[in-house]
N, C-alpha and C positions, 0 to 999 in steps of 0.2 A: 267745362274745365273743373277737375277735381281739386277741392280744397286740401290743403296740407293740414297734418295733425297740429293741434295747439302745443306750442313749445312748453317743456317742462320748466318749472322755476329753477333758475341757476342758484348754485350754493354760494352764499356770501362769504367773503374772505374775512377772517379775523386778523388782528394786528400781528398775532404770532405766526401768521401764514397758513394755518389750517383752515379748512372749509367748515362752514356751519351749514347743516342741511336745512332746508325750509321745513316748517312744521307740518306734519301730516295729520289733519284732523280725524281721518278714519281710523287710523292706528290708535290715536288716543281715545276715541270713542269705543273702539273694540275692547281696550284695556280696562275702561270704566264700566262696560257692561258686564264683565266677568270673564272675558276671554272668548276666542273664536268658537269653542264647543258650545258654550251657552248661546251665542248668537245664531248659530246654525240650528239649535233645537228651538229657539223662541221664534225665529223668523222664517224658518223653513227654506233657507237657501243653502247652497252647497259651499263646500270649502273653496272650490275653484272661484266661485262668485265673490267670496270675501278676498281672495287673493287679487281678483281684478279690481276690486274697490280699492285695496291698499295700494295697488301699483298706479292707479289712475289719480288716487287722493280724493276721490269724490264718489258719490253714489247717484246713478242716473235716473232711478225712480223715485218719486216723491213719497210713496207708501213706505219703501224700505228706509229712506232717510227718516222719516217720522218714528218708524218702529225702532230703529237703532237708537234714535235720541231719547225715546221713552225707556228703552232698556238702560241707558247709561246713567239715568238718574242724576243729571246735572242740575245744581242749583235748586230753587225752591219755586215750584209752580210752572205753569205751562209756558211762561214766556221765555225762561232759559231753555227749555226743550225746542221751542220753536227756532231760537237763535241758533242752536247747535244744529238743528236740521237744516237750516238755510247754509250753514257753513258746510255741512256734509253734502249738499247738493251742489256746492261750487258757487253759491251765490256770495259774493263778498259784501261784507257790512259796509255801509257808507250812506251818504245822503240819498234821499229819495229823488225821483225823477222831478225835475221842475214842472210845475203845472202849466198848462197852456191856457192863454188868456182867450176867452170867448169874445168875439167881435159882434 
């Protein structure tokens, strides 16, 4: 039985009745990296691939997520880049999985 595609996040409604779109980490990272043309030149991906990333709101390969996070130059150090790479890959920040007890 085929699985349905994951639902896109719904836009939240403001008090004035307008919709606020959810934040797209890929679009923010592309802007911080210097724009789509710089990302295409540095990572060696096509504009069509960037369009797919923007539409999906995430990057499916770890190498590309780490490369874009390095280009974006966020924060100081590798920790900020790894957090951005996790967000680009669609991994939500949150508590770690609970440890299982050995018996």
